[in-house]
C-alpha positions as a Markdown table, in Angstrom:
| # | Residue | x | y | z |
|---|---|---|---|---|
| 1 | Met | 100.4 | 95.5 | 32.6 |
| 2 | Ala | 104.0 | 95.4 | 31.3 |
| 3 | Val | 105.3 | 96.1 | 34.8 |
| 4 | Cys | 103.2 | 93.3 | 36.2 |
| 5 | Gly | 104.6 | 91.0 | 33.5 |
| 6 | Ala | 108.2 | 92.0 | 34.4 |
| 7 | Ile | 107.6 | 91.6 | 38.1 |
| 8 | Ala | 106.0 | 88.2 | 37.7 |
| 9 | Ser | 108.6 | 86.8 | 35.3 |
| 10 | Leu | 111.8 | 88.3 | 36.7 |
| 11 | Ser | 111.3 | 88.5 | 40.4 |
| 12 | Gly | 111.5 | 84.8 | 41.2 |
| 13 | Ile | 108.5 | 85.1 | 43.6 |
| 14 | Asn | 106.0 | 82.2 | 43.4 |
| 15 | Phe | 102.7 | 83.9 | 42.7 |
| 16 | Gly | 101.0 | 80.5 | 42.1 |
| 17 | Lys | 100.1 | 80.4 | 45.8 |
| 18 | Leu | 97.6 | 83.3 | 45.3 |
| 19 | Ala | 95.1 | 81.2 | 43.4 |
| 20 | Asn | 92.7 | 80.4 | 46.3 |
| 21 | Phe | 93.0 | 83.9 | 47.8 |
| 22 | Leu | 92.2 | 85.5 | 44.4 |
| 23 | Thr | 89.2 | 83.3 | 43.9 |
| 24 | Ile | 87.8 | 84.1 | 47.3 |
| 25 | Ala | 88.5 | 87.8 | 46.8 |
| 26 | Leu | 86.8 | 87.9 | 43.4 |
| 27 | Leu | 83.7 | 86.1 | 44.8 |
| 28 | Ala | 83.7 | 88.6 | 47.7 |
| 29 | Leu | 83.9 | 91.6 | 45.2 |
| 30 | Ile | 81.0 | 90.1 | 43.3 |
| 31 | Ala | 78.9 | 89.7 | 46.5 |
| 32 | Val | 79.6 | 93.2 | 47.6 |
| 33 | Gly | 78.8 | 94.5 | 44.2 |
| 34 | Ile | 75.4 | 92.8 | 44.1 |
| 35 | Phe | 74.8 | 94.0 | 47.7 |
| 36 | Gly | 75.6 | 97.5 | 46.5 |
| 37 | Ile | 72.8 | 97.3 | 43.9 |
| 38 | Phe | 70.2 | 97.2 | 46.7 |
| 39 | Val | 72.0 | 99.3 | 49.4 |
| 40 | Pro | 73.6 | 102.5 | 48.2 |
| 41 | Phe | 77.1 | 103.0 | 49.4 |
| 42 | Ser | 78.7 | 106.3 | 50.3 |
| 43 | Ala | 81.4 | 107.8 | 48.1 |
| 44 | Gly | 84.1 | 106.8 | 50.5 |
| 45 | Val | 83.0 | 103.1 | 50.4 |
| 46 | Asn | 82.8 | 103.2 | 46.6 |
| 47 | Ile | 86.4 | 104.5 | 46.5 |
| 48 | Val | 87.6 | 101.8 | 48.9 |
| 49 | Tyr | 85.7 | 99.1 | 46.9 |
| 50 | Ser | 87.3 | 100.3 | 43.7 |
| 51 | Leu | 90.8 | 100.4 | 45.2 |
| 52 | Ile | 90.4 | 96.8 | 46.5 |
| 53 | Ala | 89.1 | 95.7 | 43.1 |
| 54 | Met | 92.1 | 97.3 | 41.4 |
| 55 | Ala | 94.5 | 95.5 | 43.8 |
| 56 | Val | 92.7 | 92.1 | 43.3 |
| 57 | Phe | 92.9 | 92.4 | 39.5 |
| 58 | Thr | 96.6 | 93.5 | 39.7 |
| 59 | Leu | 97.3 | 90.4 | 41.6 |
| 60 | Phe | 95.4 | 88.4 | 39.0 |
| 61 | Phe | 97.8 | 89.9 | 36.4 |
| 62 | Leu | 100.8 | 88.9 | 38.4 |
| 63 | Phe | 99.4 | 85.4 | 38.9 |
| 64 | Asp | 98.6 | 84.9 | 35.2 |
| 65 | Phe | 102.0 | 86.3 | 34.1 |
| 66 | Phe | 103.7 | 84.0 | 36.6 |
| 67 | Arg | 101.9 | 81.0 | 35.1 |
| 68 | Leu | 102.9 | 82.2 | 31.6 |
| 69 | Ser | 106.5 | 82.4 | 32.6 |
| 70 | Glu | 106.5 | 78.9 | 34.1 |
| 71 | Glu | 105.0 | 77.1 | 31.1 |
| 72 | Glu | 106.6 | 76.0 | 27.9 |
| 73 | Asp | 106.1 | 78.0 | 24.7 |
| 74 | Thr | 103.7 | 75.8 | 22.7 |
| 75 | Trp | 100.2 | 76.2 | 21.4 |
| 76 | Lys | 99.0 | 73.4 | 23.7 |
| 77 | Ala | 100.4 | 75.1 | 26.8 |
| 78 | Ala | 98.8 | 78.4 | 25.6 |
| 79 | Val | 95.4 | 76.8 | 25.3 |
| 80 | Leu | 95.8 | 75.0 | 28.7 |
| 81 | Leu | 96.7 | 78.3 | 30.4 |
| 82 | Thr | 93.2 | 79.6 | 29.6 |
| 83 | Leu | 91.6 | 76.8 | 31.5 |
| 84 | Pro | 91.6 | 76.6 | 35.3 |
| 85 | Lys | 93.8 | 73.9 | 36.8 |
| 86 | Pro | 91.8 | 71.4 | 38.8 |
| 87 | Glu | 93.2 | 71.1 | 42.3 |
| 88 | Phe | 92.5 | 67.7 | 44.0 |
């Protein structure tokens, strides 16, 4: 987690563009997980599913730490970071 924070805040890469991809990836992981309740997967598929889930949540950490590094250091900003930003 500390490495993700350092990468997101010090690298200069804009991880904010990952929001839509991460939302779709999370919904896909949930759908595959629900499907896996009814259809048993092999051990190899479970390992691949777990590795993809770890990658998605690592990207979520990078995305969140990037948002933290871009905002001002106030209580209002901290509360607003917990809420999703509406994109119109």
